C-alpha positions in Angstrom: -85.3 197.2 68.1 -85.1 199.7 65.3 -82.6 202.4 66.5 -81.9 205.7 64.9 -78.5 207.2 65.5 -78.1 211.0 64.8 -74.6 211.6 63.7 -71.8 209.6 61.9 -68.7 210.9 63.5 -66.5 208.5 65.4 -69.0 208.6 68.3 -72.0 207.7 66.1 -70.2 205.0 64.1 -68.8 203.2 67.2 -72.2 203.3 68.8 -73.8 201.9 65.6 -71.2 199.1 65.7 -72.0 198.0 69.2 -75.8 198.3 68.8 -75.8 196.4 65.6 -73.6 193.7 67.0 -76.4 193.2 69.7 -78.8 192.4 66.8 -80.7 195.8 66.5 -81.8 197.3 63.2 -79.6 200.4 63.1 -80.0 203.5 61.0 -77.4 206.3 61.0 -78.4 209.8 59.7 -75.9 212.5 58.8 -76.0 215.6 56.7 -72.6 214.9 55.1 -71.8 212.6 52.2 -69.5 210.4 54.3 -68.9 209.6 57.9 -66.5 211.6 60.1 -66.5 215.0 58.2 -66.9 217.2 61.2 -64.9 216.9 64.5 -63.4 213.6 63.4 -62.2 214.8 60.1 -58.6 215.9 60.9 -58.2 215.8 64.6 -55.0 215.2 66.5 -55.0 211.4 66.0 -53.7 210.6 69.5 -55.5 208.0 71.5 -54.3 209.4 74.7 -55.3 208.6 78.3 -52.1 210.4 79.1 -54.0 213.6 78.2 -57.1 212.9 80.3 -56.8 215.9 82.4 -59.8 218.1 82.9 -59.4 221.5 81.2 -61.2 223.3 84.0 -58.6 223.8 86.7 -57.4 226.5 89.0 -55.0 227.8 86.3 -57.6 228.0 83.5 -59.2 231.4 84.4 -55.7 233.1 84.4 -54.9 231.6 81.1 -58.2 232.7 79.6 -57.7 236.2 80.9 -54.2 236.3 79.4 -55.5 235.2 76.0 -57.6 238.4 75.7 -54.3 240.2 75.3 -51.8 237.6 74.1 -52.1 235.2 71.2 -49.7 232.6 72.5 -52.0 231.0 75.2 -53.1 227.3 74.9 -56.6 228.3 75.8 -57.9 231.3 74.0 -61.1 233.3 74.7 -62.6 235.3 71.9 -65.6 237.0 73.5 -68.9 237.0 71.6 -72.3 238.6 72.3 -73.7 235.1 72.9 -75.7 233.8 75.7 -74.5 230.3 75.0 -70.8 231.3 75.3 -71.2 233.2 78.6 -73.5 230.7 80.3 -71.1 227.9 79.4 -68.1 229.9 80.6 -69.8 230.5 83.9 -70.4 226.8 84.4 -66.8 226.2 83.3 -65.4 228.6 85.9 -67.4 226.8 88.6 -65.4 223.7 87.8 -62.0 225.4 88.1 -61.2 224.2 91.6 -58.6 221.7 92.6 -61.2 219.2 93.8 -63.4 219.4 90.8 -60.4 219.1 88.5 -59.4 216.0 90.3 -62.8 214.4 90.1 -63.4 215.2 86.5 -59.9 214.0 85.5 -60.4 210.7 87.3 -63.8 210.2 85.5 -62.2 210.9 82.1 -59.3 208.6 82.9 -61.6 205.7 83.8 -63.5 206.1 80.5 -60.3 206.6 78.5 -58.7 203.4 79.8 -61.8 201.4 79.2 -62.2 202.8 75.7 -58.6 201.8 74.7 -59.5 198.2 75.6 -62.7 198.4 73.5 -60.8 199.8 70.6 -58.4 196.8 70.7 -61.3 194.4 70.6 -62.9 196.2 67.6 -59.6 196.1 65.7 -59.2 192.4 66.5 -62.7 191.6 65.3 -63.0 193.8 62.2 -59.4 194.3 61.1 -60.3 197.9 60.3 -57.4 200.0 59.0 -56.6 203.6 60.0 -52.8 204.1 60.1 -52.8 202.7 63.6 -49.7 202.9 65.8 -49.8 201.0 69.1 -46.3 202.0 70.4 -47.4 204.5 73.0 -47.0 208.3 73.0 -44.3 210.5 74.4 -44.8 213.8 76.2 -41.7 216.1 76.1 -40.8 219.1 78.3 -38.4 221.8 77.2 -37.3 223.1 80.6 -36.4 221.5 83.8 -39.0 223.5 85.6 -41.8 222.3 83.2 -40.5 218.8 83.4 -40.6 218.8 87.2 -44.1 220.3 87.2 -45.2 217.8 84.6 -44.0 214.8 86.6 -45.8 216.1 89.7 -48.9 217.0 87.7 -49.3 213.5 86.2 -49.0 211.8 89.5 -52.8 211.5 89.6 -52.8 209.6 86.4 -50.0 207.2 87.5 -51.7 206.6 90.9 -55.0 205.6 89.2 -54.1 203.0 86.7 -52.2 204.7 83.9 -48.6 203.6 83.2 -46.4 206.6 82.7 -42.6 206.3 82.7 -40.4 209.2 83.5 -37.5 209.6 81.2 -34.5 211.8 80.8 -33.6 213.2 77.4 -31.2 210.3 76.4 -33.9 207.7 77.2 -36.4 209.7 75.2 -34.1 209.8 72.2 -33.6 206.0 72.4 -37.4 205.6 72.5 -38.0 208.1 69.6 -34.8 208.2 67.5 -36.1 211.3 65.5 -35.5 213.3 68.8 -31.8 212.4 68.9 -30.5 215.4 66.9 -32.5 217.9 69.1 -32.4 216.2 72.6 -30.3 219.1 73.9 -33.5 221.1 73.6 -35.4 218.8 75.9 -35.2 218.5 79.7 -37.0 215.2 79.8 -40.4 213.6 79.3 -42.9 210.9 80.0 -43.8 207.8 78.0 -47.3 206.3 78.1 -46.9 202.8 76.6 -50.7 202.1 76.6 -51.4 205.2 74.4 -52.0 204.8 70.7 -52.6 206.9 67.6 -54.4 206.7 64.3 -56.6 208.5 61.8 -60.0 208.9 63.3 -61.6 209.7 60.0 -60.2 206.6 58.3 -61.3 204.5 61.3 -64.8 205.9 61.2 -65.3 205.5 57.5 -63.8 202.0 57.3 -65.8 200.8 60.4 -69.0 202.3 58.9 -68.4 200.3 55.7 -67.7 197.2 57.7 -70.9 197.7 59.7 -72.9 198.3 56.6 -71.6 195.1 54.9 -71.4 192.8 57.9 -74.0 194.0 60.3 -76.6 195.5 57.9 -76.3 199.1 59.4 -78.0 201.6 57.1 -76.2 204.9 56.6 -78.3 207.7 55.3 -75.8 210.3 54.3 -76.8 213.7 52.8 -79.8 213.8 55.2 -80.0 216.9 57.3 -82.0 216.7 60.6 -84.3 219.6 61.2 -85.8 218.7 64.6 -86.8 216.0 67.0 -90.5 215.6 67.9 -91.5 214.1 71.2 -94.7 213.2 73.1 -95.1 212.8 76.8 -94.2 209.1 76.6 -91.1 209.5 74.4 -89.5 210.6 71.2 -92.0 210.1 68.3 -89.8 210.9 65.2 -87.0 212.8 63.8 -87.8 215.3 61.0 -85.3 215.3 58.1 -85.2 217.2 54.9 -86.4 214.1 53.1 -89.1 213.3 55.5 -89.7 211.9 59.0 -87.8 208.9 60.4 -89.3 206.8 63.1 -87.7 204.2 65.4 -88.1 202.5 68.7 -85.1 204.1 70.2 -83.0 207.2 69.3 -79.3 208.1 70.1 -78.1 211.7 69.8 -74.5 211.8 68.8 -74.3 215.0 66.8 -71.4 216.8 68.6 -71.6 220.6 68.5 -75.1 220.5 66.9 -76.6 218.4 69.6 -77.7 221.3 72.0 -79.8 222.8 69.3 -81.7 219.6 68.6 -82.0 218.8 72.2 -83.5 222.2 73.0 -86.5 221.4 70.8 -87.6 218.7 73.2 -86.8 220.5 76.4 -83.3 219.2 77.1 -80.5 221.6 77.9 -77.1 220.3 77.0 -74.1 222.3 78.4 -72.0 221.9 75.3 -70.1 224.6 73.5 -67.7 224.4 70.6 -63.9 224.7 71.2 -62.1 225.4 68.0 -58.9 223.5 67.2 -56.4 223.8 64.4 -54.6 221.1 62.5 -52.1 220.9 59.6 -51.2 217.6 57.8 -47.9 217.4 55.9 -46.4 214.6 53.7 -43.4 212.7 55.0 -40.8 210.5 53.4 -39.0 207.4 54.7 -36.4 209.4 56.5 -35.5 208.6 60.1 -36.1 212.3 60.8 -39.8 211.6 61.0 -41.3 210.4 64.3 -42.2 206.8 64.7 -44.9 207.5 67.4 -47.3 210.2 68.5 -46.3 212.7 71.1 -47.0 216.2 72.6 -44.7 219.2 73.1 -46.1 220.0 76.5 -44.4 223.4 76.8 -46.2 224.6 73.6 -49.2 222.2 73.8 -48.6 221.0 70.2 -49.5 217.4 69.3 -47.6 215.6 66.6 -48.8 212.4 65.1 -47.4 210.2 62.3 -50.1 208.8 60.0 -48.5 206.6 57.4 -47.1 208.8 54.7 -48.4 211.9 56.6 -47.7 213.7 59.8 -50.4 215.7 61.6 -49.7 218.6 63.9 -52.4 220.1 66.0 -52.8 222.8 68.6 -55.0 225.4 70.3 -58.3 225.5 72.1 -60.2 228.6 71.1 -63.6 229.6 72.6 -64.8 231.6 69.6 -68.3 230.3 68.6 -69.3 228.2 65.7 -67.2 229.6 62.9 -64.5 227.5 61.3 -62.5 230.1 59.4 -58.7 230.2 59.7 -55.7 232.2 58.4 -52.1 231.0 57.7 -51.0 232.9 60.8 -53.1 230.7 63.0 -50.6 227.8 62.3 -47.4 229.7 62.8 -46.8 228.7 66.4 -47.6 225.1 65.6 -45.2 225.0 62.7 -42.4 226.6 64.7 -42.8 224.1 67.6 -43.0 221.0 65.2 -40.0 222.1 63.2 -38.0 222.7 66.2 -38.4 219.1 67.4 -38.5 217.5 63.9 -36.8 219.9 61.5 -36.6 217.4 58.7 -39.7 215.4 59.8 -41.8 216.2 56.8 -42.5 218.6 53.9 -43.5 221.7 55.7 -43.9 223.5 52.4 -47.0 221.4 51.5 -49.4 221.9 54.3 -53.1 220.9 54.4 -54.8 223.3 56.9 -58.0 222.6 58.8 -59.9 224.0 61.7 -62.7 222.1 63.5 -65.0 222.4 66.5 -64.8 220.1 69.5 -68.1 219.7 71.5 -67.0 220.5 75.0 -68.8 220.3 78.4 -67.7 222.5 81.3 -66.4 219.5 83.1 -64.8 218.1 79.9 -66.5 214.8 80.8 -69.0 213.6 78.1 -72.8 213.5 78.5 -73.8 209.8 78.4 -76.9 207.7 79.0 -80.7 207.9 78.9 -82.1 211.4 78.7 -85.5 212.9 79.5 -87.4 210.2 77.6 -87.1 206.4 78.0 -86.4 206.0 74.3 -83.6 208.7 73.9 -80.0 208.2 74.8 -77.2 210.8 74.7 -73.6 210.2 73.6 -72.3 213.8 73.2 -69.8 216.3 74.5 -66.5 214.4 74.2 -64.4 217.4 73.6 -60.7 217.3 72.9 -60.2 213.4 73.4 -63.4 212.1 71.8 -61.3 209.8 69.6 -59.8 208.3 72.8 -63.2 207.9 74.5 -65.3 206.9 71.5 -65.3 203.1 71.6 -65.9 202.9 75.3 -68.8 205.4 75.1 -70.4 203.4 72.3 -70.1 200.2 74.2 -71.5 201.9 77.4 -74.6 203.0 75.5 -75.2 199.6 74.0 -74.9 198.0 77.4 -77.5 200.5 78.9 -79.9 199.9 76.0 -79.6 196.1 76.5 -80.0 196.4 80.3 -76.6 194.9 80.9 -74.3 195.9 83.7 -71.7 198.1 82.0 -68.1 196.9 81.9 -67.0 200.1 83.6 -67.9 201.9 86.9 -70.4 204.5 85.7 -70.3 206.7 88.8 -70.3 210.3 87.6 -70.5 209.4 84.0 -74.2 209.0 83.4 -76.5 211.9 82.5 
């Protein structure tokens, strides 16, 4: 078939790879001049089933309420006069029960573990480069109380297929030598050997180039999509600035922009942007730089080495669609990173970025066939879209082909 994919982030590109590998004629349309210039541009870089927890939990409402008065909360609510924000928050709050948190976490974990296997297969087939590290990720806790709580909290992951090793501070310092000078500040941690890390933007752009050269995928960059037009029997065409594009089948993978296009054909997507902040700094060859990705769990700051760079990310802010930032937005991240890795990089040469993550109330993505037989959805991957991208792309290709997916789809399909 001729298939049009709307969006060239890591979700759109991995979907294009799998569909083109099946022999379809694939066209990818995106308003930017390259792939992965939105959510995938400077994200955390961690490929982390170890962080598959659903955000909607019994603790979340209290954290959001505190954030109205305190700026140090991991989840921040910035109220807006917005129907979209308040309707999404209502759906989010309905998910904040122990049972819903458990169900949603297990669904995410299932997709994450599958997706890591799919990523390994893509790397083996294509040789795509993206500053990949496959050494696992560490999760450190500053206090004994948070460490004990973290070990108990992650039991659901360990009991359902994820290898997580509990380590004291000395074992962590042996695993990650850059932590040795500061191990007295750490109570203990967890190590997930199956986790990975890498630059999602480099992966997306290099895989897109490979798909164009080897599989004949056509990438139409600089093409803004205005709306989708549908008839009773299916999507008829997609209207772009430079004219209509027609195909046999369509895949919507436009992240935070997806709900606006979907509404034009009567599909309501419960997706709202969650703003995150990242800073990238240069590093030298010093042993003071980390050799694997990790998370400071007490401060919810992710740290990821990427070749000659180190990326630091933090914060989930419910504040609408704007991407502005101030230097002060990065203060807490810098403080936490410098505390763990004081000589880990050149903190005086930061590259700041803020981006929007397309989040559903369940924090489980929206996948599968939509209202029309020739429209599929691959949207709403939220804070671990990089982790879930390859598995989501393969799942869509399997559904298009009528194959039985390589993963249990219970609770995952639209």
